C-alpha positions in Angstrom: 131.0 34.3 151.3 132.4 35.1 155.6 128.6 36.2 156.6 126.8 33.3 154.7 129.4 31.1 156.5 128.6 32.9 159.8 124.9 32.6 159.2 124.8 29.2 158.1 126.7 27.9 161.1 124.2 29.9 163.5 121.3 27.8 162.3 123.3 24.5 162.8 123.8 25.3 166.4 121.2 27.9 167.3 117.1 26.9 166.2 114.3 28.6 167.8 111.1 30.3 167.6 109.0 32.7 169.7 108.4 29.3 172.4 110.9 27.1 171.8 114.9 26.4 171.3 117.5 23.9 170.0 120.6 24.0 170.7 123.7 22.2 169.8 125.1 20.4 172.9 127.4 17.4 171.9 127.6 14.7 170.1 127.4 10.5 170.7 129.2 8.1 169.0 131.4 8.3 165.8 130.8 9.7 162.6 131.1 6.5 159.8 130.9 6.3 155.9 127.4 5.1 155.2 126.7 2.5 153.5 124.0 2.5 150.1 122.2 -0.8 150.5 121.3 -0.9 154.6 121.8 1.1 157.7 124.9 0.5 159.4 124.5 -1.6 162.5 125.7 1.3 164.7 122.5 3.5 164.0 120.5 3.9 166.8 117.1 2.0 165.7 115.5 2.8 168.9 116.4 5.1 172.3 115.1 6.4 175.3 116.5 8.6 178.3 116.1 6.6 181.8 114.2 8.5 184.1 116.5 11.1 186.0 117.9 11.7 182.3 121.3 10.7 183.3 121.6 7.7 180.9 120.7 7.3 177.4 119.6 3.3 175.9 120.1 3.0 172.6 119.4 0.1 170.2 121.6 -0.5 167.0 120.1 -1.9 163.9 122.6 -4.7 164.6 120.8 -5.7 167.3 123.6 -3.8 170.1 121.5 -2.7 173.3 124.2 0.3 174.4 123.5 3.0 177.2 125.4 6.4 177.1 126.2 8.0 180.0 125.2 11.7 179.8 127.7 13.6 181.9 130.9 11.3 180.8 129.5 10.9 177.3 130.9 7.0 177.8 129.2 4.1 176.4 128.3 0.5 178.1 127.4 -2.1 175.9 124.5 -3.9 177.6 123.9 -7.4 175.8 122.8 -8.0 171.8 119.3 -8.6 170.8 119.0 -10.5 167.0 118.9 -7.5 164.7 115.4 -8.4 163.5 113.9 -8.6 167.1 112.7 -5.6 169.3 112.6 -4.4 172.3 110.8 -2.0 174.8 112.2 0.0 177.3 110.5 1.0 180.8 112.0 4.7 181.4 110.6 4.4 185.3 112.4 0.9 186.4 115.0 0.7 184.1 114.0 -2.5 182.3 113.6 -3.9 178.8 111.4 -5.9 177.5 113.4 -8.1 175.1 112.4 -11.0 172.0 115.1 -13.0 172.2 116.8 -15.6 169.0 114.6 -18.1 171.0 111.7 -16.1 170.6 111.9 -16.1 174.6 110.2 -12.8 176.1 112.3 -12.2 178.6 112.6 -8.8 181.2 115.9 -7.9 181.6 116.7 -5.4 184.3 119.7 -3.0 183.2 121.1 -2.1 186.6 121.8 -5.7 187.6 121.7 -7.4 184.4 118.9 -10.1 185.7 116.4 -11.3 184.0 113.1 -13.4 184.0 111.1 -15.1 181.9 107.6 -13.8 180.8 106.6 -16.0 178.1 107.8 -17.9 175.0 106.5 -17.1 171.2 107.2 -15.6 168.0 105.6 -12.3 169.4 106.2 -8.9 166.6 105.6 -6.1 169.0 105.4 -5.3 172.6 105.4 -2.7 175.0 106.0 -1.9 178.6 104.7 0.6 180.8 107.7 3.2 182.7 106.9 1.8 186.3 107.7 -1.6 184.3 104.9 -3.7 186.1 102.4 -3.8 183.0 103.1 -5.3 179.7 101.6 -6.0 176.4 102.5 -8.4 173.3 101.0 -9.2 170.0 102.3 -12.0 167.4 101.0 -9.9 164.5 97.4 -11.3 164.8 94.1 -9.9 165.8 95.0 -10.4 169.8 96.7 -8.3 172.2 98.1 -10.1 175.4 98.2 -7.8 178.7 100.6 -9.0 181.2 101.1 -8.2 185.0 104.9 -8.2 186.0 106.0 -8.3 189.4 107.2 -5.1 191.0 110.5 -6.5 192.2 113.5 -6.6 190.5 114.1 -9.4 188.1 116.3 -12.0 190.0 117.0 -15.1 187.8 115.3 -16.2 184.4 113.3 -19.0 186.2 111.3 -17.0 188.7 108.1 -18.0 189.8 105.6 -15.8 190.2 106.9 -12.9 188.2 104.5 -12.7 185.4 101.1 -13.5 185.1 98.5 -12.9 181.8 95.5 -10.7 182.5 93.3 -11.1 179.6 93.5 -11.0 175.9 92.0 -8.5 173.5 90.4 -9.0 170.2 91.3 -6.6 167.1 90.1 -6.1 164.0 92.3 -6.2 161.8 95.7 -7.4 162.5 98.4 -6.1 164.8 101.1 -5.3 162.3 102.0 -1.5 162.8 102.4 -0.9 166.6 101.9 -1.3 170.1 102.2 0.8 173.0 101.6 1.4 176.3 101.1 5.0 177.9 103.4 5.9 180.9 101.3 5.5 183.4 99.6 2.0 182.1 96.0 3.4 181.7 95.9 3.3 178.0 97.0 0.5 174.8 96.9 1.6 171.4 97.5 -1.3 168.8 98.2 0.1 165.1 96.5 -2.3 162.7 96.4 -2.9 159.0 95.0 -4.5 156.2 95.0 -5.0 152.1 92.1 -6.0 150.1 92.1 -5.5 146.6 90.1 -2.8 145.2 90.7 -1.3 148.8 94.2 -1.0 149.2 96.2 -0.7 152.7 93.9 0.2 155.6 95.5 1.3 158.8 93.4 1.9 161.9 94.1 2.3 165.7 92.7 1.1 168.2 92.8 2.4 171.9 91.6 0.7 175.2 91.7 1.6 178.4 93.5 -1.2 180.0 91.2 -2.5 182.5 88.4 -2.8 179.5 87.6 -6.0 176.9 86.2 -3.2 174.2 87.9 -0.4 172.4 87.4 2.9 174.0 88.5 5.0 170.6 89.3 3.9 167.3 91.3 6.1 164.9 90.6 5.2 161.3 94.3 6.6 159.3 92.4 6.2 155.8 94.1 4.2 153.4 98.0 4.6 154.1 100.7 2.2 153.7 101.5 1.9 157.6 103.6 3.3 160.2 106.5 3.4 162.0 105.6 4.9 165.0 102.3 5.3 167.4 102.8 7.3 170.5 101.1 8.3 173.6 102.2 11.7 175.4 103.8 11.8 178.6 100.0 13.1 179.9 98.5 10.2 178.2 95.5 12.8 176.5 97.1 12.1 172.9 98.0 9.9 170.7 100.4 10.6 167.5 101.3 8.5 164.6 103.2 9.1 161.1 101.7 8.5 158.3 102.5 7.3 154.4 100.5 8.2 151.3 101.3 8.5 147.5 105.1 7.8 148.2 104.9 11.2 150.9 105.0 10.5 154.9 103.6 13.3 157.1 102.5 13.2 161.0 98.6 12.5 162.8 97.8 13.7 166.4 94.3 12.9 167.9 93.3 13.5 171.5 92.3 10.6 173.3 89.2 11.7 175.5 87.3 13.1 172.8 88.5 11.5 169.1 89.4 14.9 168.0 92.4 15.4 165.7 94.5 17.2 166.6 97.3 18.5 164.0 97.6 16.6 160.7 100.0 17.3 158.2 101.2 15.3 155.0 103.1 15.8 151.6 106.7 15.8 153.4 109.9 15.4 151.2 110.8 11.8 153.1 108.9 8.1 152.4 108.7 7.7 155.5 108.8 9.6 158.8 110.7 7.2 160.9 110.8 8.9 164.2 108.4 10.9 166.3 108.9 11.9 170.2 106.2 14.4 172.4 108.1 16.8 174.4 107.8 15.9 178.4 105.0 19.1 178.7 103.4 16.9 175.8 102.5 20.6 174.2 105.1 19.7 170.8 105.8 16.7 169.1 109.1 16.3 167.3 109.2 14.5 164.1 112.6 13.1 161.9 112.1 11.3 158.4 114.9 9.5 155.7 114.8 13.2 153.9 116.8 14.5 157.7 114.6 17.2 158.3 113.6 17.5 162.0 110.8 19.6 162.6 109.1 20.3 166.2 105.4 21.1 166.1 103.9 23.3 168.5 100.0 21.2 168.6 97.7 23.8 169.9 99.1 25.9 167.1 99.2 22.9 164.7 102.2 24.2 163.3 105.6 23.2 163.3 107.9 26.2 165.1 111.5 24.7 164.4 112.8 23.0 161.3 116.1 21.4 160.4 117.7 19.6 157.7 120.5 17.2 158.3 122.5 15.9 155.9 121.3 12.2 156.2 118.4 10.4 157.1 117.1 10.3 161.0 116.2 6.9 162.6 114.9 7.5 166.3 114.7 10.8 168.2 114.3 11.0 172.1 112.9 14.0 174.8 115.1 13.3 178.0 112.0 13.4 180.9 113.9 16.8 182.4 113.1 18.5 179.6 116.8 19.9 178.5 117.7 17.6 175.8 116.1 16.6 172.8 118.1 13.3 171.3 118.7 12.6 167.4 120.0 9.7 165.8 121.2 9.9 162.2 121.7 7.5 159.5 125.7 8.2 160.0 125.7 6.8 163.4 125.9 10.0 165.4 123.6 10.4 168.0 123.0 14.8 168.4 122.2 16.2 171.6 120.4 19.5 171.6 119.2 21.2 174.5 115.8 21.8 174.5 114.2 24.9 176.0 110.5 25.9 176.0 108.4 28.6 177.6 
């Protein structure tokens, strides 16, 4: 029995393949008793590291926005966002794009606390470029707005000339499943969905070059219910989404330039794959689902090289830009920080 215990403990603390390794580093937050009817308010719904990997910015299910210091493991509450609203985080500029309870869309500087009003409206999704100078917004209809932002830090909510709408893109289907910018602001991806009797749910992803009026690539995911995530790789060569069909989830990765599908997996145990994150080198994709399965996929090989199962669901994932950590947000309100190594 003792030998089996030691083996299992090692499996939790050190996960490895020939080319990649995950080891437990430390935990953020305090484990809480889960509810059966809904996720706890402190469960991280979204999270991202800052550019120098010293902070982790999270948004809880209850709406609280928190900055964790990785070295001291202390938290600082930045503010509150309505639980049903959203935000996007700019890693390089340390800014948040936030839809408030009054439907104002504002840009918030985490360091200074200053904010600037971008526009007003019931936008359902939005994203920021890594340098914080480009934003995209959609109200969930067949339009995507592209905004140019000032390079200067926001000073006041009434700042003039801090933002300018560049263009409005027309989409084939309503933008209901996600909207994102590549880190460098070169590409826009809109995950669109529709439902028709006899056809069921259809989800397609349109990709634009930021300066173009028409999509340069359209990926048809087939008849799936919808997706939680649509993300570009850090080098903007790949696009990943989670998929859902016949009550089982999966993942799909495409090459943007050629349209070639690089990775396609389905039939996962979980109903939804709630979290996706590319490694900083764009070689690996981490996925996490409601069944607590954390998997790391080698994109070139098309197979998972690491697989660990937690006792609770996974809500969010984030790699640190320096390549040292993978953060795993669990339904028990903790964030597991794992050491990441790859050849």
